[in-house]
N, C-alpha and C positions, 0 to 999 in steps of 0.2 A: 199032374201038375207043379209038378218039380220044376221043368221045360221053362215056360215064360214066366214063371219068379225067378228064377235063374239071372234070364237075359232082362227082364228088370232089375233083378239086385245088379249087376254087369254093367247096366245100363246107369244108374245113380251111382255108381263106381265110377263109372268112368265123367259122370258131370261133375261129382263132388271133387275129380281129381282134377278135372281143369277150373275146378271153379276158386281149389288150390293153387293152378298156376296163376289164375287171374291174380288171386288172391294177394300173391307173392308180386306181381308183375304192378298191381296197386303201389302195393308198401314200398316198393324201392321205386316209385313215381319223384314221393317229392327229394330224395337224394339228387336223381337225376336233373330237374328240374332247379337245386341249387348248383349242383355242376354245371348246367346251361349257363346260369347267372352268371357263378364266379367267369365265364371263358367269357363271355361276353361284358361283365367289366374291366376284365384287363381288355381285350378286344376296342372298347373305349378309348380307356387307357389309353393307350397305345396311338391309338389314332389322333387324341388331343394332344400326347406329346411328339408325333409328327408332323402335325399342324402347326405348335409352336417354333418348330426348327424348320419346316419350312418359310415362316412367316417370316424370324428373322433372318435364312438365306436372302429371300428378297428383299428386305431392305437391306442385306450388306451389298448385295448385288448394284439395288438403287443408287446406296451414297457411294460404291464402286465406280459405278459408269456417271454418275453428276462429278466426282472428280476427275475422270478421265476427259469429259467435254470440257469443265472448265480447262482441265492445260491446253485442251486440245485447242481450245478457244485463244488460249492466250500465248499460243505460238504462232497460228495465224495471224494472230493481230501485231504480233511484235516483226515477221514475214514482210508483213503489208506494207510495216512501216522502213520496214529497211528495205522495197522494194521502191517504196517515196523519195525513200532521202538517196535510193540510187539516182532515178529517173534523174533529180532535182540536180544531181549535181553534173550528171552528163551530160544536162541539157545548160545549167553554167559552163560548162566545155568547151560548150558547139557556141554560145556565146560570144566568148570571150575572144575565141578562134575567131569567131564574125566578126571584132570587133580590131582582131589585130592586123584582117586580113583590110578592112577598111584605113583604119590609119596608114598604112604602109601603101596607097597608093598614093599615085601623084596627080592626076590626072581626076578634076572636079567631076567628070563622068560615072567615071568609074566609082569615085568617091559616092557619090547618090544612084547609081545601081546599086552600089554595095548597101550602103544604105536602108534602099528598097529590099536587099533581101536582109539587112538584120531585122528587118521590122518583119517580113513575113516569118523569119525565124522565130523572132518572139510571137509573136501570134499559134505559130503552129509545137511553141514551146508552152504559151496559156491551155491551147487545144488540150494537146495532149498529156495535161497535166491534170486536165481536168476530166478526160475523159477515164485515165489512170485512174482517177479516186476516185470516179467514180464506179467504174469495174469494181475495188476494191470494197467499196456502202455497198454496192451491193451482194457481190459474193459474202460477205460480214452478213446482212439481211439475211439471206438465204440461210445461210447458217444457223444464223442464230432464231427465224423461225424453227428451223429443221429441231434443234436444239429442241426448244422451246417445248414443240410439240410431244418429239418421241420422250423426255421427260414427265409430260403433261402424264402421256399415252401408259408410263410406268406408274407414277405416283396414280391413277385413277385407278389401274388394276390391283391394286394393294387391297383388302378386304376390311 
């Protein structure tokens, strides 16, 4: 009888040992959960901080982009104004030269043909001036539309 009893006692001892190990693990579980909770809280705080820094960086980038676009548009406007002024000066010089040539002419038929040439030059000047102004206006409208779309896309992308 000592054989089965010893086996039974050995099994009971083994089960009690396993139970003791399980109880030790269960008793350690609250500390593990607290540790995991602390780590999770730290991760959430780090993500909140990173989100705030990202938001600030995007805001700074947007403001810089607005400033750069405004500066670029001012530059292009100034260039368009310079080009228009240069065109007017070139046309004025051409008209003055045509007028000088007309006054130098002694024959009336040459004066008449020069008058016609001067009239055509004036018409060409007006057409050229308006076409250049239209080109600049179209360029400005396209640039403004692109800028407005870009600024709108940047602003709409910020949460």
